[in-house]
Phi, psi and omega in degrees: 000322180297319182297320181297320180295340182264012183253158175303332181299318178295311181302311181296313180298317177303316184295312183291323184290318181289333176288320181289324174300321176291316181304318182293316177299317182302312181291323177293333178266010181058038175088022184297135179295343177284346180239037172301133178309321177300317182293311178301316181299315178298311183297320180295319181293316177300317182296318182293314176302320179295312177304316185276357185053046184252130183281152185301317182306321180287318177301308185296318179298324184280341181255021187302326186296329176295316176302315182294327179289351173301317185294316180294326178294321178297320182290327180297342180288356174299335181298304176297333174294321180294320178296334183242030185300315180301315178296322181291318176299324180291338186240012184306310185303307184298320175305312183296319179298316177301315180300310181304318178284315182291332178296318179286321181292315184299313179281321184292327181290315181295315181293324178297322182292313180298320182298321182293333179276358179082030177287154182279170188299319180300319178297320182290324178293322176299315180295330182299338185262013190299331188254020174237152185303155192305318179294319169306309188296316180300308182297311181302314181302315176300318183292324187265358177094021182267192174256105184307316184294323179290319180299315176304320179297311178303319181296316184294313183298316178302310179302317180300315182298312180294321175299321185283321189241355180300309182294316178300319181295318178296321178289323178294326181276356181076020178279112182244337183295132179302326183291312181299315181294314180297318182299315182298316181288320182285313188295320190258324186263359176046226187298319181288316178297324176298315178298318176299317182301320179299329174295329187276347177145153190294320182289319177299316181293321181293319176291327175295319180291319177292320176301318180300314182296316180292322178295324177295314179294316181298311178296317182297315178294315184294314183288327178301317182287321183284323195244346186281000000 
């Protein structure tokens, strides 16, 4: 049994089972933010690893193929972009202006708050990647001298908060256009926010996917030039 627990078969199965359980609970609760599949998945994996007294590095190494597939999943988002290409072209100018501003604000505001609390340089660099998708954040954090694991944590927490509160806040502010809603969810909430945006509509999801990709490139290049 011990040998089985140390294999990729166990790590991959555990990841899929807790995610599917989270998805089932999410649907059962009619989309309650408390039961987002990512949140339930994280809690489930932590609980199992704690009970089995298994270190995270072993689990992560055995489940590395899932981490690798994050990149392929991101590329697959090209399909909804293609289906909504005409709408994207019509709003491309506004999208690029929003990207230029939000990239600075998202990273600058978070880093600025931490700086005021006296955080060290490595922590500030890790926080700077909070609004780009996980593969980008880990790579960029390594390049600029941050903590990759901590950067990934910031990314996940940011995505969960955007998925939970993004739609209610946009509704409260009267934002109804799919381009605006999608940009807000994708630029700030990256993968988790984009998944929630697709629940809001295909067009909203398409803009979220595009915004997430552009935000990742913009922030990665910008931070790489400024801090490397």
